C-alpha positions in Angstrom: -13.5 39.8 -117.2 -17.0 39.6 -118.8 -17.4 40.5 -122.4 -20.6 42.4 -121.3 -19.3 44.7 -118.7 -22.0 47.4 -118.0 -24.6 45.4 -120.0 -25.3 42.7 -117.4 -29.0 43.7 -117.0 -29.6 43.8 -120.7 -27.9 40.4 -121.1 -30.0 38.9 -118.4 -33.2 40.3 -119.9 -32.2 39.0 -123.3 -31.5 35.5 -122.0 -34.8 35.2 -120.3 -36.8 36.5 -123.2 -34.8 34.7 -125.9 -34.9 31.4 -123.9 -38.7 31.5 -123.8 -38.8 32.3 -127.5 -36.4 29.5 -128.4 -38.4 27.0 -126.3 -41.6 28.1 -128.2 -39.8 27.8 -131.5 -38.7 24.2 -130.6 -42.3 23.2 -129.8 -43.6 24.8 -133.0 -40.9 23.0 -135.0 -42.2 19.7 -133.6 -45.7 20.7 -134.7 -44.5 21.9 -138.1 -43.0 18.5 -138.7 -46.5 17.1 -138.6 -48.0 20.0 -140.6 -45.3 21.3 -142.9 -47.7 23.6 -144.8 -49.1 25.4 -141.8 -48.5 29.1 -142.7 -49.3 30.2 -139.1 -46.5 28.0 -137.7 -44.1 29.1 -140.4 -44.8 32.8 -139.6 -44.5 32.3 -135.8 -41.1 30.5 -136.1 -39.8 33.2 -138.6 -40.8 35.9 -136.0 -39.1 34.0 -133.2 -35.7 33.8 -135.0 -36.1 37.5 -136.1 -36.7 38.6 -132.5 -33.7 36.6 -131.2 -31.5 38.1 -133.9 -32.6 41.6 -133.0 -31.8 41.1 -129.3 -28.4 39.5 -130.1 -27.6 42.5 -132.3 -27.9 44.9 -129.3 -25.4 42.7 -127.5 -23.0 42.6 -130.5 -23.2 38.8 -130.5 -22.3 38.6 -134.2 -22.0 34.8 -134.4 -25.5 34.4 -133.0 -26.8 37.1 -135.3 -25.2 35.3 -138.3 -26.8 32.0 -137.5 -30.2 33.5 -136.8 -30.0 35.5 -140.0 -29.5 32.4 -142.1 -32.3 30.5 -140.4 -34.6 33.5 -140.7 -33.9 33.7 -144.5 -34.6 30.0 -144.8 -38.0 30.4 -143.1 -38.8 33.5 -145.2 -38.5 31.3 -148.3 -40.5 28.5 -146.6 -43.4 30.8 -145.6 -43.5 32.4 -149.1 -43.8 29.1 -150.8 -40.4 29.3 -152.6 -39.2 26.2 -150.7 -40.9 23.0 -149.4 -40.0 21.7 -146.0 -38.1 18.3 -146.2 -36.6 16.1 -143.6 -33.1 17.3 -144.6 -34.1 20.9 -144.1 -35.8 20.2 -140.8 -32.7 18.4 -139.5 -30.6 21.5 -140.4 -33.1 23.8 -138.6 -33.2 21.6 -135.5 -29.4 21.5 -135.4 -29.5 25.3 -135.7 -31.8 25.7 -132.6 -29.5 23.3 -130.7 -26.5 25.4 -131.6 -28.3 28.6 -130.6 -29.1 27.1 -127.2 -25.4 26.3 -126.8 -24.6 29.9 -127.7 -27.0 31.0 -124.9 -25.0 28.9 -122.5 -21.9 30.8 -123.5 -23.7 34.1 -123.0 -24.7 33.0 -119.5 -21.0 32.7 -118.7 -20.5 36.3 -119.8 -18.6 35.5 -123.0 -19.4 36.1 -126.6 -20.5 32.9 -128.4 -18.1 31.2 -130.6 -18.9 30.6 -134.3 -21.3 27.9 -135.3 -20.1 24.8 -137.0 -19.2 25.7 -140.6 -20.9 22.6 -141.8 -24.1 23.7 -140.3 -23.8 27.2 -141.9 -23.1 25.5 -145.2 -26.2 23.2 -144.9 -28.4 26.3 -144.1 -27.0 28.2 -147.1 -27.6 25.3 -149.5 -31.1 24.9 -148.2 -31.8 28.5 -148.9 -30.6 28.0 -152.4 -32.9 25.0 -152.8 -30.1 22.4 -153.1 -31.8 19.8 -150.8 -29.7 16.9 -152.1 -26.5 18.8 -151.3 -27.8 19.5 -147.8 -28.1 15.8 -147.2 -24.7 15.1 -148.8 -23.0 17.6 -146.5 -24.7 16.2 -143.5 -23.7 12.7 -144.5 -20.1 13.7 -145.0 -20.0 15.5 -141.7 -21.5 12.6 -139.7 -21.4 9.0 -141.2 -23.9 8.0 -138.6 -26.4 10.3 -140.5 -29.3 11.4 -138.4 -27.6 12.0 -135.1 -27.2 15.7 -135.7 -24.2 17.9 -136.4 -23.8 19.0 -132.8 -23.2 15.4 -131.7 -20.9 14.8 -134.7 -18.9 18.0 -134.0 -18.6 17.0 -130.3 -17.3 13.6 -131.3 -14.7 15.1 -133.7 -13.4 17.5 -131.1 -13.0 14.8 -128.5 -11.2 12.5 -130.9 -8.9 15.2 -132.2 -7.8 16.3 -128.8 -8.4 20.0 -129.8 -10.0 20.8 -126.5 -12.9 19.9 -124.1 -16.0 18.5 -125.6 -18.4 21.3 -124.5 -21.6 19.4 -125.2 -20.4 16.4 -123.1 -19.2 18.8 -120.4 -22.6 20.4 -120.3 -24.4 17.1 -120.1 -22.1 15.9 -117.3 -22.3 19.1 -115.3 -26.1 19.2 -115.5 -26.6 15.6 -114.4 -27.7 14.5 -117.9 -27.1 11.2 -119.7 -23.5 11.8 -120.8 -23.5 8.7 -123.1 -26.6 9.9 -124.9 -24.7 12.9 -126.3 -22.4 10.6 -128.4 -23.6 8.9 -131.6 -24.0 5.2 -131.2 -21.6 3.1 -133.2 -22.1 -0.6 -133.7 -18.3 -1.3 -133.5 -17.6 0.9 -130.5 -19.5 0.9 -127.2 -18.1 3.2 -124.6 -18.8 2.8 -120.9 -20.1 5.7 -118.9 -16.7 6.1 -117.2 -14.9 6.2 -120.5 -17.3 8.8 -121.8 -16.8 11.0 -118.8 -13.1 10.7 -119.0 -13.2 11.7 -122.7 -15.5 14.7 -122.0 -14.0 16.0 -118.8 -10.5 14.6 -118.4 -11.1 13.6 -114.8 -11.5 10.5 -112.8 -14.7 8.4 -113.4 -15.3 8.4 -109.7 -15.3 12.2 -109.7 -18.2 12.6 -112.0 -21.0 15.0 -111.2 -23.9 13.4 -109.5 -21.9 11.6 -106.9 -22.4 14.5 -104.5 -26.1 14.2 -104.1 -29.4 12.8 -105.5 -30.0 15.8 -107.7 -27.2 14.9 -110.0 -25.4 18.3 -109.4 -23.4 19.8 -106.6 -25.2 22.8 -105.0 -22.2 25.0 -105.7 -22.2 24.2 -109.4 -25.9 24.7 -109.9 -26.9 28.0 -111.4 -30.5 28.7 -110.5 -32.7 31.4 -112.1 -33.7 33.6 -109.2 -35.7 36.0 -111.3 -39.5 35.8 -111.5 -42.2 37.3 -113.7 -45.1 38.7 -111.7 -48.4 40.1 -113.1 -48.7 43.7 -112.0 -52.3 43.0 -110.9 -50.9 40.7 -108.2 -48.4 43.3 -107.1 -51.2 45.9 -106.9 -53.1 43.5 -104.7 -50.1 43.2 -102.4 -49.7 46.9 -102.3 -53.4 47.5 -101.5 -53.4 44.9 -98.7 -50.3 46.5 -97.2 -52.1 49.8 -97.1 -55.1 48.2 -95.4 -52.9 46.6 -92.8 -51.3 50.0 -92.2 -54.7 51.6 -91.5 -55.7 48.7 -89.2 -52.4 49.2 -87.3 -53.2 52.9 -86.8 -56.7 51.9 -85.5 -55.1 49.4 -83.0 -52.7 52.1 -81.8 -55.6 54.4 -81.2 -57.5 51.7 -79.3 -54.4 50.9 -77.2 -54.1 54.5 -76.2 -57.8 54.6 -75.2 -57.4 51.4 -73.1 -54.2 52.7 -71.4 -56.1 55.9 -70.5 -58.8 53.9 -68.7 -61.5 53.4 -71.4 -62.4 49.8 -71.0 -66.1 50.0 -71.7 -67.9 47.5 -73.9 -67.8 49.7 -77.0 -64.0 50.1 -76.8 -63.5 46.4 -76.3 -65.8 45.5 -79.1 -63.9 47.9 -81.4 -60.7 46.2 -80.4 -62.1 42.8 -81.2 -63.2 44.0 -84.6 -59.8 45.5 -85.4 -58.0 42.3 -84.4 -60.3 40.2 -86.5 -59.8 42.5 -89.5 -56.0 42.4 -89.0 -56.1 38.6 -89.0 -58.1 38.5 -92.2 -55.9 41.1 -93.9 -52.7 39.2 -92.9 -54.1 36.0 -94.3 -55.0 37.7 -97.5 -51.6 39.2 -97.8 -49.9 35.9 -97.2 -52.0 34.3 -100.0 -51.3 37.2 -102.3 -47.5 36.9 -101.7 -47.7 33.2 -102.3 -49.4 33.9 -105.7 -46.5 36.1 -106.7 -44.3 33.0 -106.4 -46.6 30.9 -108.6 -45.7 30.4 -112.3 -47.5 28.5 -115.1 -46.0 25.1 -115.4 -46.2 25.4 -119.2 -42.9 27.2 -119.0 -41.4 24.0 -117.7 -43.3 21.8 -120.2 -42.1 23.8 -123.2 -38.8 22.0 -123.6 -40.2 18.4 -123.5 -41.8 18.0 -126.9 -38.4 18.5 -128.6 -36.8 16.1 -126.2 -39.4 13.4 -126.9 -39.3 14.0 -130.6 -35.5 13.7 -130.9 -35.4 10.6 -128.7 -38.2 8.8 -130.5 -36.6 9.5 -133.8 -33.3 8.1 -132.5 -35.1 4.9 -131.4 -37.1 4.6 -134.6 -40.4 5.2 -132.9 -43.3 7.5 -133.7 -44.3 9.3 -130.5 -46.4 12.4 -129.9 -46.0 14.2 -126.6 -49.4 15.6 -125.6 -49.4 18.5 -123.1 -52.4 19.1 -120.8 -52.9 21.7 -118.1 -50.0 24.0 -119.1 -51.8 26.9 -117.3 -51.6 25.2 -113.9 -49.5 27.3 -111.6 -46.8 26.0 -109.3 -44.3 27.5 -106.9 -41.3 29.0 -108.8 -38.8 27.4 -106.4 -40.1 23.9 -107.4 -40.0 24.3 -111.2 -36.2 23.9 -111.6 -36.1 20.8 -109.3 -38.9 19.2 -111.3 -37.0 19.5 -114.6 -34.7 16.4 -114.3 -37.4 14.0 -112.8 -39.9 14.8 -115.6 -37.2 14.3 -118.3 -36.3 10.9 -116.8 -40.0 9.9 -116.9 -40.5 11.0 -120.5 -37.3 9.3 -121.6 -38.4 6.1 -119.9 -41.9 6.3 -121.4 -40.4 6.7 -124.9 -37.6 4.1 -124.5 -39.3 1.5 -122.2 -43.0 2.2 -122.3 -44.1 2.5 -125.9 -43.5 -0.2 -128.5 -42.0 0.0 -132.0 -44.5 0.9 -134.8 -44.4 -2.7 -136.2 -45.1 -4.2 -132.8 -48.0 -1.7 -132.2 -49.6 -2.6 -135.5 -49.3 -6.3 -134.8 -51.1 -5.7 -131.5 -53.9 -3.8 -133.2 -52.7 -0.3 -132.0 -52.1 2.8 -134.1 -48.4 3.1 -135.2 -48.1 6.5 -133.5 -48.0 6.3 -129.7 -49.0 9.1 -127.4 -47.2 10.1 -124.2 -49.3 12.5 -122.1 -47.8 15.1 -119.8 -50.5 16.5 -117.6 -50.7 18.9 -114.7 -53.7 19.9 -112.6 -54.5 21.2 -109.2 -56.3 19.1 -106.7 -57.1 20.9 -103.4 -53.8 22.1 -101.9 -51.7 19.8 -104.1 -50.4 19.8 -107.7 -50.7 16.6 -109.6 -48.4 15.8 -112.5 -49.0 12.8 -114.7 -46.6 11.2 -117.2 -48.6 8.4 -119.0 -48.0 6.3 -122.1 -50.2 4.0 -124.1 -47.5 1.3 -124.4 -47.0 -2.3 -123.3 -47.5 -1.7 -119.6 -45.5 -3.2 -116.7 -45.5 -6.8 -115.4 -45.3 -7.1 -111.6 -44.0 -10.7 -111.9 -41.3 -9.7 -114.3 -40.2 -6.8 -112.1 -40.0 -9.1 -109.0 -37.9 -11.7 -111.1 -35.5 -9.0 -112.3 -35.0 -7.6 -108.8 -34.3 -11.2 -107.5 -31.9 -11.7 -110.4 -30.0 -8.6 -109.5 -30.0 -9.5 -105.7 -31.9 -6.3 -104.8 -34.6 -8.3 -102.8 -34.8 -11.8 -101.2 -37.2 -14.6 -102.1 -39.1 -13.9 -98.9 -39.5 -10.2 -99.8 -40.5 -11.0 -103.3 -43.3 -13.4 -102.2 -44.7 -10.7 -99.9 -44.9 -7.9 -102.4 -48.3 -6.9 -103.9 -48.7 -5.3 -107.3 -48.2 -1.7 -106.2 -45.1 -2.6 -104.2 -43.7 -4.6 -107.2 -44.0 -1.5 -109.4 -42.1 0.5 -106.8 -39.1 -1.9 -107.3 -38.1 0.3 -110.3 -37.1 3.0 -107.8 -34.4 0.8 -106.3 -30.8 2.0 -107.1 -29.3 -0.2 -109.8 -32.6 -1.6 -111.0 -33.2 -1.9 -114.7 -35.1 -4.3 -117.0 -32.8 -3.7 -119.9 -30.4 -6.6 -120.7 -28.0 -4.3 -122.5 -26.7 -0.8 -121.7 -27.6 1.7 -124.5 -26.9 5.4 -124.9 -30.4 6.0 -123.5 -30.9 3.6 -120.6 -29.9 0.4 -118.9 -27.7 1.6 -116.1 -30.4 1.7 -113.4 -29.5 5.2 -112.2 -32.6 7.2 -113.2 -35.7 6.3 -111.3 -34.2 6.3 -107.9 -33.0 9.9 -108.6 -36.6 10.7 -109.7 -38.1 9.5 -106.4 -35.4 11.2 -104.3 -35.9 14.5 -106.0 -39.7 14.3 -105.6 -39.4 13.4 -102.0 -37.1 16.4 -101.4 -40.1 18.5 -102.6 -42.3 16.9 -99.9 -44.1 15.0 -102.7 -44.9 11.5 -103.6 -45.0 9.4 -106.8 -47.3 6.5 -107.5 -47.4 4.0 -110.5 -50.4 2.5 -112.1 -50.1 0.1 -115.1 -52.2 -2.2 -117.3 -50.7 -4.9 -119.5 -50.8 -3.8 -123.2 -52.5 -0.5 -122.3 -49.8 1.6 -120.7 -48.3 3.0 -117.6 -48.9 6.2 -115.6 -46.6 7.9 -113.1 -48.6 10.2 -110.8 -46.6 12.9 -109.0 -48.3 14.7 -106.1 -46.7 17.9 -104.8 -47.7 20.6 -102.4 -48.7 24.0 -103.9 -45.8 25.7 -102.2 -42.8 24.8 -100.1 -43.1 27.9 -98.0 -46.2 26.7 -96.1 -46.7 23.1 -95.0 -49.8 21.7 -93.4 -48.6 19.7 -90.4 -50.0 17.6 -87.5 -48.6 18.5 -84.1 -47.8 15.6 -81.9 -46.3 15.5 -78.4 -43.8 13.5 -76.5 -44.4 14.6 -72.9 -44.4 18.4 -73.1 -42.3 18.6 -76.3 -44.3 19.2 -79.5 -43.1 18.0 -82.9 -44.7 18.5 -86.4 -45.1 15.8 -89.0 -46.3 16.5 -92.6 -50.1 16.2 -92.8 -49.8 14.8 -96.3 -48.5 11.5 -94.9 -51.2 11.2 -92.2 -54.1 8.9 -92.9 -55.8 8.7 -89.5 -55.3 9.0 -85.7 -56.3 6.2 -83.4 -55.9 5.4 -79.7 -53.6 2.6 -78.7 -55.3 0.4 -76.1 -53.6 -2.2 -74.0 -54.6 -5.2 -76.1 -54.0 -3.5 -79.5 -50.2 -4.1 -79.6 -49.3 -7.6 -80.9 -45.9 -9.3 -81.3 -45.0 -10.4 -84.8 -41.5 -11.6 -85.5 -40.3 -9.8 -82.3 -41.7 -6.5 -83.4 -44.6 -4.5 -82.1 -47.5 -4.4 -84.6 -51.2 -3.4 -84.7 -54.0 -4.9 -86.9 -55.9 -2.1 -88.7 -58.8 -3.3 -90.8 -57.2 -6.7 -91.4 -53.7 -5.2 -92.2 -50.8 -5.9 -89.9 -48.8 -2.6 -89.5 -45.6 -2.0 -87.6 -45.7 0.3 -84.6 -42.8 2.7 -84.6 -42.5 4.8 -81.4 -41.4 8.4 -82.2 -39.0 8.2 -79.2 -37.3 5.3 -80.9 -36.9 7.2 -84.2 -35.4 10.1 -82.2 -33.1 7.9 -80.1 -34.8 8.8 -76.9 -35.5 6.3 -74.1 -39.0 4.8 -73.9 -40.4 5.8 -70.4 -44.1 5.3 -70.9 -46.4 3.4 -73.2 -47.6 5.7 -76.1 -51.3 6.5 -75.9 -52.0 7.4 -79.5 -50.9 6.1 -83.0 -50.8 8.2 -86.2 -51.3 6.0 -89.2 -48.8 7.3 -91.8 -48.1 6.2 -95.4 -45.3 6.8 -97.8 -44.8 5.4 -101.3 -43.2 2.2 -99.9 -44.4 1.8 -96.3 -47.4 2.1 -94.1 -46.8 2.3 -90.4 -48.2 3.6 -87.1 -46.2 6.4 -85.4 -46.7 6.0 -81.6 -46.8 9.3 -79.7 -48.0 10.4 -76.2 -50.7 12.7 -77.6 -51.4 15.2 -80.4 -52.2 18.9 -80.4 -54.1 19.5 -83.7 -53.4 20.7 -87.2 -51.3 23.8 -88.2 -50.3 25.5 -91.4 -46.6 25.9 -90.7 -44.5 28.6 -92.2 -41.3 26.7 -92.7 -38.0 28.3 -91.6 -35.0 26.4 -93.0 -31.9 25.5 -91.0 -29.1 26.4 -93.3 -26.1 26.4 -91.0 -27.1 23.5 -88.8 -29.6 20.9 -89.8 -29.9 17.8 -87.5 -30.7 14.6 -89.3 -34.4 14.0 -89.6 -35.4 17.6 -89.3 -36.8 19.4 -92.3 -37.1 22.8 -90.7 -38.7 24.7 -87.8 -41.9 26.7 -87.3 -43.2 28.9 -84.6 -46.6 28.3 -82.9 -49.0 31.1 -81.9 -47.7 31.0 -78.3 -44.1 31.6 -79.6 -42.9 28.1 -79.0 -40.5 26.8 -81.6 -41.4 23.4 -83.1 -39.2 21.0 -85.1 -40.7 19.8 -88.4 -39.7 16.2 -88.8 -38.5 14.7 -92.1 -40.1 11.3 -91.6 -38.5 9.7 -94.7 -35.0 10.6 -93.4 -35.9 9.5 -89.9 -37.0 6.1 -91.2 -34.0 5.6 -93.3 -31.5 6.5 -90.6 -33.3 4.8 -87.7 -31.9 1.4 -88.5 -33.3 -1.7 -86.8 -36.2 -1.0 -84.5 -36.3 -4.4 -82.7 -34.8 -3.0 -79.5 -37.4 -0.3 -79.1 -40.1 -2.7 -80.3 -39.2 -5.1 -77.5 -39.4 -2.3 -74.9 -42.8 -1.3 -76.3 -44.0 -4.9 -76.0 -42.8 -5.1 -72.4 -44.5 -1.8 -71.5 -47.7 -3.0 -73.1 -47.6 -6.3 -71.2 -46.9 -4.4 -68.0 -49.9 -2.2 -68.5 -52.0 -5.2 -69.3 -51.0 -7.1 -66.1 -51.2 -4.0 -63.8 -55.0 -4.5 -63.0 -54.4 -8.2 -62.2 -51.5 -7.3 -59.8 -53.6 -4.6 -58.2 -56.5 -7.1 -57.6 -54.1 -9.7 -56.2 -52.6 -7.2 -53.8 -56.1 -6.1 -52.6 -57.1 -9.7 -52.0 -53.9 -10.5 -50.1 -54.5 -7.6 -47.8 
């Protein structure tokens, strides 16, 4: 039974509004740490806690009200100049926002939040009284590791005492987070991931969340926010276009009646043509307007990252500033949640692996403070997200050596990899350059999840790096998942659709173009030897005729030529998902203008599930040789007769 029966709508509205407010407060706290005397920031943060407290009061969430009230009083003294912001006070405030976020999680479950840690309440009360030394002493007594935060210390205590589940660890495990990172590191005790999960959840290590899929969460466990904020101006545009379409429909009905009654003169036919053209334009505008209602500023996703980067950098003894660029860029709402985990992984990797310690940076002539840039921008019909650091960069040679050491690639494969392909080795499952496992990284389970999640969104990720200058991860995503530009190809009379984002060019396949290299069919395109993969082979169909056309396609790891019979042009496909039955290698279906249903192929899944293509390559080579010898046989037959 929910504690908020009859108040569900009010609770949901509060969680949305308060969640945005708390994210804004977290970002402003990171800024305040750099400018502790900024009156504007102090006032904004004070108002944030005050507003959250007011909403919690309507819900009778007394424990949340009590915590917000103490924090609000503390900021009242800070903004009035009665107190000066110190690191001890900032630690208490940051722990308060973390506890408030945990209380929000309890509210989402429909239960009143439990009381905050008494130690935290005592630290806030002492800070209000100006007893800064006492605040530090209480924090030290509560957590001998000092600096890890009261939430982590409290979680550790509850786990050791056996008083009940460790809710912080449970949340990290259920959401696919780094479970080990929620425990304070101890020099005399290093727990494995399996031990941590057992401690937090009381279940088998093999039963940990994340094993069910690349997203790190089972679909049934994931709670997605299905609500969306829409500017009323956009809704007005949709309403106006719907009215215009209604008027055009009435005009078409009138013209239909005229034509059925025998009026087929040029004037009537011209009016019909105009009405159909107008309807086509209005439907296109309506489609674009509806798509815009799904678009949300990516800044709402970016809000939580400055706090994450700040906490991790402090934990590692680094000075890192997360610079946000392009927060106003809009992206499909359905993609925002799926982008959260990949971007967190990239930021954590940038702070942990990418940037150097302040001493090392100074020795190399760099400023002690490093900058990690999180940028979003729109390029054509794609959204580009960049995570870049100004750290030590990546060494292609070192990556190849590490992959060889771990047995992920062979010597032959290592010698054939160029620089870009060497960088992509970090996406291999189990790959890590760390020699020791820490509470942040070293297990090799992050970057492969990043690439998998980006590919699920029909996107791609590329890496560029310069030694001693830094590394950039560039994510390219379609504007929306509802509409996908595709290229229509044909096998006989059967059309298929492939994502246009993977297509580089279309070229005819002549008799002499196909060469044999290592028993495989290949073509040489501008000096580059590329494998030829017949679509019939990927689908498991028999090869009856030699393909006439090749589609040069490129993924993050592979360039290849998809051999098809012919192609039928470009389409903007409205994707219809196959929820109940989804064949392997099929991303969805779409309908052509003539009503024909076309399968949209998932090329990455087809390639991964196709296995060895040597058999179909041999058949393709035989077919090519047969076509090449056919004119000679015809000439010999003519001479013989």
